[in-house]
Residue, then its C-alpha position, 0 to 999 in steps of 0.5 A: x451499555x458500559x464501555x467494554x473492549x467489545x463496545x470500543x470495537x463497535x465505536x471504532x468500526x462505526x466511526x471508521x466507516x463514517x470517515x470512508x474506510x471500507x474495512x476495519x479490523x482489530x488485533x492484539x498488540x504483541x510481538x509478531x513471532x511468526x514473522x520475525x524469521x521470515x523478515x530476517x531471511x528476506x533481508x538476509x537475501x537482500x530482497x530489499x535492494x537499496x531500500x536500506x530503510x527496510x532493514x532499519x528498526x528490525x525490533x520496531x517492525x515486529x513489536x508495536x509496543x516499541x512504537x507506542x508505549x503500553x500499546x494494547x491494540x492495533x487497528x487496521x484500516x482499508x481505504x479504496x483507491x480503485x479508479x472509476x476509469x484507467x488513465x490509459x487504454x492504448x498499449x503504447x501509452x506510458x502507465x503509472x500505478x493506479x494508487x498515484x492517479x490523485x493526491x498523495x495518499x499519505x496526506x489524505x489518509x493521515x488526515x482521516x486517521x487523525x480525525x478518527x483518533x480525535x473522535x474516538x478519544x471524545x467518545x471513549x475517553x483518555x487513551x493514547x495512540x498514533x496514526x500510521x500510513x506507510x510511514x513507520x516500520x510497521x508490517x501493515x499487511x501482516x497486521x491487517x491479516x491478523x485482524x481479519x481483513x484478508x489473507x496474503x496473496x502469492x504476490x505478498x499483497x493483502x487480498x480481501x474477498x469483497x474488494x481485491x487488493x486496490x486499497x491502502x492500508x493504515x493503522x492506529x496503534x493504541x494503548x486501549x484494550x479493544x476486542x480483537x477480530x479473528x484472523x483469516x487463516x484460509x488461503x483463498x488463492x488456491x492453486x491460482x498462479x496468475x500473478x507469478x506468471x504475469x510478472x515480467x521481471x520474475x520478482x515473485x520468487x515463490x508464493x508469498x515471497x517477492x524479491x523487491x529488488x526485481x520489482x518494476x515498482x522498485x526500479x521506477x521509484x526506489x532505485x536512485x541510479x541507472x536502471x540495469x540493462x538486463x531488465x530493458x524491454x520488460x517494463x511494459x511501459x510502466x514509468x511509475x510503479x506497476x499494477x501487473x500482479x494486481x490487474x491479473x488477480x481474479x479477486x480484483x474483479x470485485x474492485x469498485x470505484x473509489x468515492x474519494x475526490x482527492x484521488x481523482x487525477x489532475x485534468x491535465x494528467x488525463x489528457x497526457x499521451x506518450x509524446x506529452x510524457x516524453x516532452x514533460x517540462x519542469x513546469x508541467x511536472x510541478x503543476x500536474x503532480x503538485x500534490x502527487x506521490x509521483x513527486x517522490x521520483x522527482x522530474x529527473x527520476x521520471x525522465x530516466x524511467x521514460x527514457x529507459x523505455x523510449x530507447 
């Protein structure tokens, strides 16, 4: 069979599957016209809080050709991180978001993306591309929706009918014309509002619109100063990130345990109780979270989050 955009799509999806990606979708690289006014309105309302990087590179966020010269296709990929078991089952225990149980996903998935790009260049021939894992101004969820991988839930996360939302998104932007997939137009959330009702800080302003500056993940990861007193008592023991809106989502009953060894928690992390967290030392922090996304808060940030809920 001659190499055509349809054949390229088959090759890409086959190789992605071999590397452990659960789903792969393709969209034409073009300006996200529909998203531009939404992004502008969201930024104007300061829903990004102190995440100033969200307001940088406005044009690049909307136009992949500004990230990769001559870009023709955006390849979106899903990688599962749903753990075989939760770290904590006791209501009084401190909780961290499931995506942070194991090694930092940025590095784990970026390596797989680089491998995928090389394999594709070997099979398809000479083309240029760049790999992205939550590391550049890309509207990942919008591209994933555009490429048929799911729809945007009321909590603004991408939802997939086969596996819910406990997964990472990643992209390859390439200057290769690949047959695109049809987007999912239907909203399969229907009248369900469980995520909106469950959010303790009322961060979901309206279906699909989240005030990032009210999100528990924002307070525990992004905010660098003291957490405001008005949200005291609302964190439900989350000290790094938050999974509440995902845990209550009916679509996540389809979540299955990941098969990625790098995402298994450090043995010491599995054993940590509330007292261990409250007494965490620099030595323990460096040992347990050596390759973890939790390093992002530094020990001082983690201690702030713990102290905020212990008082």
